LOVEX-33134 format. One line per field, with one value per atom (N, C-alpha, C): atom name; z, y, x. Coordinates in steps of 0.02 Angstrom, whole numbers, plus 50000, padded with zeros to 5 digits. Example, Ala and Ser with C-alpha at 12.3 -4.5 7.8 and 13.67 -1.06 7.14 Angstrom:
LOVEX-33134
atome: (N/CA/C/N/CA/C) .
up: (50390/50390/50390/50354/50357/50394) .
north: (49716/49775/49835/49888/49947/50002) .
east: (50660/50615/50660/50642/50684/50645) .
//
This chain:
LOVEX-33134
atome: (N/CA/C/N/CA/C/N/CA/C/N/CA/C/N/CA/C/N/CA/C/N/CA/C/N/CA/C/N/CA/C/N/CA/C/N/CA/C/N/CA/C/N/CA/C/N/CA/C/N/CA/C/N/CA/C/N/CA/C/N/CA/C/N/CA/C/N/CA/C/N/CA/C/N/CA/C/N/CA/C/N/CA/C/N/CA/C/N/CA/C/N/CA/C/N/CA/C/N/CA/C/N/CA/C/N/CA/C/N/CA/C/N/CA/C/N/CA/C/N/CA/C/N/CA/C/N/CA/C/N/CA/C/N/CA/C/N/CA/C/N/CA/C/N/CA/C/N/CA/C/N/CA/C/N/CA/C/N/CA/C/N/CA/C/N/CA/C/N/CA/C/N/CA/C/N/CA/C/N/CA/C/N/CA/C/N/CA/C/N/CA/C/N/CA/C/N/CA/C/N/CA/C/N/CA/C/N/CA/C/N/CA/C/N/CA/C/N/CA/C/N/CA/C/N/CA/C) .
up: (55423/55399/55386/55395/55379/55302/55301/55227/55215/55249/55226/55203/55250/55242/55194/55162/55091/55042/55038/54981/54963/55039/55014/54993/55017/55003/54926/54908/54835/54786/54803/54769/54754/54813/54806/54768/54743/54679/54627/54578/54521/54474/54481/54439/54455/54412/54423/54430/54412/54402/54355/54358/54309/54258/54183/54143/54163/54096/54109/54055/54076/54016/53977/53930/53872/53901/53871/53897/53872/53821/53820/53862/53896/53945/54028/54023/54077/54085/54037/54028/54022/53992/54004/54084/54103/54192/54224/54222/54248/54244/54172/54147/54198/54199/54227/54304/54345/54405/54419/54375/54374/54381/54340/54320/54390/54416/54463/54527/54549/54579/54574/54529/54519/54508/54525/54521/54594/54591/54654/54705/54771/54817/54815/54825/54841/54901/54928/54980/54997/55056/55095/55099/55097/55123/55070/55010/54970/54962/55009/55004/55052/55034/55071/55077/55103/55128/55183/55206/55271/55230/55271/55252/55306/55291/55341/55301/55317/55286/55332/55323/55350/55325/55383/55373/55421/55402/55439/55475/55544/55600/55609/55597/55622/55564/55608/55550/55550/55501/55505/55487/55521/55506/55477/55436/55423/55402/55433/55431/55374/55339/55286/55328/55296/55318/55289) .
north: (55243/55205/55139/55095/55008/55003/54942/54934/54919/54873/54857/54914/54961/55010/55068/55057/55095/55060/54980/54947/54966/54958/54975/55031/55083/55153/55152/55123/55119/55094/55042/55010/55045/55093/55141/55190/55205/55267/55243/55279/55254/55323/55370/55429/55442/55483/55497/55445/55395/55336/55339/55302/55298/55245/55268/55214/55166/55099/55030/55042/55009/55010/54972/54973/54921/54864/54798/54744/54760/54802/54822/54867/54910/54944/54890/54850/54805/54760/54734/54680/54741/54776/54833/54860/54864/54888/54829/54768/54706/54670/54684/54689/54730/54799/54848/54827/54803/54784/54723/54678/54628/54625/54684/54698/54713/54786/54811/54771/54710/54671/54621/54615/54574/54606/54683/54715/54707/54719/54715/54774/54761/54822/54865/54928/54991/55010/55028/55045/55108/55114/55190/55232/55203/55235/55299/55289/55334/55394/55395/55457/55513/55580/55631/55679/55675/55707/55682/55733/55703/55651/55614/55549/55513/55492/55439/55400/55323/55268/55229/55191/55145/55075/55022/54976/54931/54903/54862/54917/54904/54946/55007/54987/55041/55090/55151/55208/55222/55201/55220/55298/55333/55393/55408/55449/55460/55528/55568/55622/55643/55691/55696/55711/55686/55707/55782) .
east: (52054/52024/52033/52006/52028/52029/52063/52084/52000/51971/51882/51844/51860/51825/51834/51895/51922/51893/51903/51880/51805/51766/51688/51653/51715/51700/51715/51766/51789/51738/51707/51656/51588/51571/51526/51533/51588/51603/51572/51525/51510/51534/51543/51573/51634/51674/51737/51784/51778/51832/51866/51927/51973/51961/51986/51946/51997/51967/51998/52066/52121/52183/52185/52219/52231/52265/52257/52290/52352/52374/52447/52486/52450/52459/52479/52433/52432/52488/52506/52561/52636/52638/52685/52703/52652/52667/52685/52650/52670/52737/52759/52847/52883/52872/52915/52910/52855/52863/52879/52891/52928/53009/53034/53095/53117/53077/53087/53097/53067/53071/53130/53166/53212/53277/53275/53337/53379/53435/53475/53456/53432/53433/53465/53456/53492/53500/53563/53581/53570/53544/53523/53590/53616/53705/53716/53704/53712/53688/53625/53586/53608/53626/53651/53600/53545/53492/53453/53417/53379/53317/53314/53266/53223/53162/53135/53105/53126/53106/53058/53013/52974/52999/53019/53033/52980/52931/52885/52858/52856/52822/52883/52946/53012/53006/53006/53049/53132/53139/53235/53247/53273/53305/53373/53378/53440/53456/53502/53538/53579/53581/53636/53702/53747/53825/53852) .
//
């Protein structure tokens, strides 16, 4: 499904939608996302189990040692 199709379908829904969050919750989430974005990147070399990660269109595979 295309992104446009997903958004159109989402707008059609009128029942069973999530309730709006409070401004306090919104700003707490925004602050957490900002802090996460500022954190140093973590290396994948420390992972010790099978892993598939997507980097753009490329899939990176890592096998545990």
